[in-house]
C-alpha positions in Angstrom: -0.3 -0.6 0.4 3.0 2.7 0.9 4.4 1.4 -2.5 1.3 2.2 -4.7 1.1 6.0 -2.6 4.7 6.6 -4.0 4.1 5.6 -7.4 0.6 7.7 -7.2 2.6 10.8 -5.9 5.1 10.4 -8.1 3.3 9.8 -11.4 1.2 12.8 -10.4 4.2 15.3 -10.1 4.6 15.7 -13.9 1.8 16.0 -14.5 0.9 19.2 -12.4 4.1 20.1 -14.6 2.7 20.0 -17.5 -0.2 22.7 -16.6 2.1 24.8 -15.1 2.2 28.1 -17.2 4.7 30.4 -17.3 3.3 34.4 -17.1 5.5 37.1 -18.8 4.2 40.5 -18.2 3.6 42.6 -21.0 3.9 46.8 -20.8 2.0 48.7 -22.6 4.9 51.5 -23.8 2.5 54.2 -24.9 0.3 53.4 -22.1 3.2 54.0 -19.1 4.7 57.0 -21.1 1.2 59.2 -20.4 0.7 58.0 -17.2 4.5 59.6 -16.4 3.0 62.7 -18.1 0.3 62.7 -15.8 2.1 62.3 -12.5 5.9 63.9 -12.2 8.5 61.2 -13.6 8.6 62.1 -17.4 7.0 64.0 -20.1 9.4 63.5 -23.1 8.5 59.7 -23.1 6.5 60.1 -26.3 5.6 55.8 -27.5 5.9 55.5 -30.5 8.5 57.1 -30.9 8.5 60.1 -33.3 11.7 60.2 -33.2 13.9 60.7 -36.8 16.9 59.2 -37.6 20.0 61.6 -38.7 18.3 61.3 -42.3 14.8 62.9 -41.0 13.2 59.4 -41.4 10.6 58.8 -38.9 12.3 55.7 -36.6 8.5 54.5 -36.5 5.9 56.2 -39.1 3.0 55.3 -36.6 4.5 56.9 -33.5 6.0 60.2 -36.4 2.1 60.6 -37.6 0.1 60.4 -33.7 3.1 62.8 -32.4 4.1 65.3 -35.3 0.7 65.4 -37.2 -2.4 64.2 -35.3 -1.1 65.5 -32.2 1.6 68.1 -32.9 0.7 71.0 -30.6 0.6 68.1 -27.5 3.6 66.8 -28.7 4.8 70.3 -29.2 3.5 72.0 -26.4 4.6 73.1 -22.5 5.1 70.9 -20.1 1.9 70.3 -18.6 3.2 67.3 -15.6 0.8 68.8 -12.6 3.4 66.9 -10.1 6.0 68.5 -11.4 8.6 70.8 -9.6 7.2 74.4 -9.6 4.2 72.6 -11.8 0.2 73.1 -10.7 0.2 70.9 -7.8 2.8 72.7 -6.0 1.8 76.3 -6.7 -1.8 75.3 -5.8 -0.2 74.4 -2.7 1.3 76.9 -1.6 -1.4 79.2 -2.9 -3.4 77.2 -0.7 -1.0 77.6 2.4 -0.8 81.5 1.7 -4.7 81.6 1.7 -4.7 79.1 4.9 -2.2 82.1 7.0 -4.9 84.6 5.3 -7.7 82.7 6.4 -6.9 82.7 10.0 -5.4 86.1 10.4 -9.3 87.0 9.7 -10.2 84.3 11.7 -8.1 86.3 14.6 -10.0 89.3 13.4 -13.2 88.5 13.6 -12.7 86.7 16.8 -11.2 90.7 17.4 -14.1 91.9 16.4 -16.7 89.4 18.5 -14.8 90.5 21.5 -15.1 94.1 21.4 -18.2 94.3 20.1 -19.2 92.0 23.1 -18.0 94.0 25.5 -19.2 97.4 23.7 -22.8 95.5 24.2 -22.4 94.4 27.6 -21.4 97.3 28.5 -24.1 99.1 26.6 -26.4 97.3 28.2 -29.3 98.3 31.3 -31.1 96.5 33.6 -28.8 94.5 35.5 -25.9 94.8 33.2 -25.6 98.5 34.2 -22.6 98.2 36.6 -22.5 101.6 37.8 -26.1 102.1 38.7 -25.6 98.9 40.8 -22.6 99.9 42.5 -23.2 103.4 42.8 -26.1 106.0 41.5 -28.9 103.3 43.1 -28.2 103.8 46.5 -27.7 107.7 46.2 -31.4 108.0 44.2 -32.8 105.6 46.6 -31.8 107.9 50.0 -32.7 110.9 48.6 -36.2 109.6 47.7 -36.8 108.3 51.0 -35.4 111.0 52.6 -38.1 113.2 50.7 -40.7 110.4 52.0 -40.0 110.9 55.5 -41.0 114.2 55.3 -44.0 113.5 53.5 -45.4 110.5 55.5 -44.0 112.2 59.2 -46.6 115.1 57.8 -49.2 112.9 56.4 -49.0 110.8 60.0 -49.1 114.2 62.5 -51.3 116.6 60.9 -52.9 115.1 57.5 -55.2 118.0 56.9 -52.3 119.9 56.6 -50.9 117.1 54.5 -53.8 117.1 52.0 -53.3 120.6 51.9 -50.2 121.1 50.8 -50.9 117.8 48.2 -53.5 120.1 46.5 -51.4 123.0 46.2 -49.8 124.5 43.4 -46.2 123.9 44.9 -47.0 120.4 46.1 -48.3 119.1 42.9 -45.0 120.2 41.4 -43.3 119.2 43.3 -44.4 115.6 43.4 -44.5 115.8 39.5 -41.0 116.9 39.2 -40.0 113.5 41.6 -42.1 111.5 39.3 -40.6 112.7 36.1 -37.3 112.9 37.4 -37.6 108.5 38.8 -38.7 108.1 35.4 -36.1 109.9 33.5 -33.5 107.2 36.1 -35.6 104.2 35.4 -35.5 104.7 31.6 -31.6 105.6 31.5 -30.8 103.0 33.6 -33.2 100.4 30.9 -31.7 101.9 27.9 -29.2 100.5 25.4 -26.9 103.0 25.3 -22.8 103.7 25.7 -21.7 102.9 29.9 -20.0 106.8 29.8 -23.6 108.9 28.2 -25.1 106.6 30.9 -23.2 108.0 33.6 -23.2 111.5 32.8 -27.1 111.6 32.4 -26.7 110.3 36.1 -24.9 112.9 37.2 -26.5 115.2 35.2 -30.1 113.9 37.4 -28.3 113.9 40.7 -27.0 117.0 40.6 -30.4 118.4 39.4 -32.2 115.9 42.5 -29.7 116.7 45.5 -30.7 120.1 45.9 -34.4 120.1 44.6 -35.0 117.1 47.2 -33.6 119.9 49.9 -36.2 122.4 48.8 -39.1 119.7 49.0 -38.4 118.9 52.5 -37.7 122.6 54.2 -41.6 122.6 51.9 -42.8 120.1 53.8 -41.0 121.0 56.9 -43.0 124.5 56.8 -45.9 123.1 56.4 -45.3 121.0 59.8 -44.4 124.1 61.9 -47.9 125.9 60.8 -49.2 122.9 61.5 -48.2 122.8 65.1 -48.8 126.6 65.8 -51.8 126.6 67.5 -55.2 127.9 66.5 -55.5 132.1 66.1 -58.6 131.6 69.0 -55.8 130.4 71.3 -53.2 133.4 70.6 -53.8 135.8 73.7 -54.1 138.9 72.8 -51.3 141.7 73.9 -52.5 143.9 76.3 -53.2 147.2 74.7 -51.2 150.6 76.1 -53.4 153.1 77.9 -50.8 155.8 77.2 -52.4 158.7 74.8 -50.2 161.6 76.3 -47.8 161.8 74.0 -45.2 164.2 76.7 -42.6 162.2 79.4 -44.2 163.8 82.2 -47.5 161.5 81.5 -45.9 158.6 80.4 -44.0 158.2 83.8 -47.2 159.1 85.6 -48.8 156.9 83.8 -46.7 153.8 84.7 -46.5 154.7 88.1 -50.4 154.1 88.3 -50.0 150.7 86.8 -47.4 149.7 88.3 -49.1 150.5 91.7 -52.4 149.3 90.7 -50.8 145.9 90.1 
């Protein structure tokens, strides 16, 4: 059995060698030359050759007719390899690098402008973003109004009739209207979208106008309190009239002595 297997293998091996084939690579020189021209290897690898011998006779008539006659402009034209040194690819790549640097500068400039605009917008926003108002002006305005309201409340509590009289007077209405108008101005400026410097200038103008006005209003209210504290006219004692009718000095002295003795 072992001998039979050995004979079978020996017989099979020559059969395999009979079917073996030798592969010979085939190259298309014309296509290879075109591929070289499409990248960077070589531009003038013309196949079939269009060259002529020293007598001017084409070495290959087909190649000579194809390149020098049918495609003369291409054969005799400039080197169009895109990947050659200094070629289209390198030029485009350098342009892309230059454009990249320019784009980065544009991005940096845009970011800087955005940050500047955001800071400007933040400084121009009112409400909770109004930092000068929150840190300084709010307490100033609140103190002034609270001080005036304290005078109003004191007059209303102690002397309601005088308070009503004052509120219905021409000056009282004028002062109340002034306080309301200035308060509306403060709230409008506080919520307005405006430059921070302009906002602060307006706050200072209102403050410089409001401080002396509040003092004037407090004095006005205080005057009503003083008048209300006076006794009514019927309770005021009239001073005794002098009984001296003669204008001479002697009579004046006598009258004084008589009044002194009687008292």
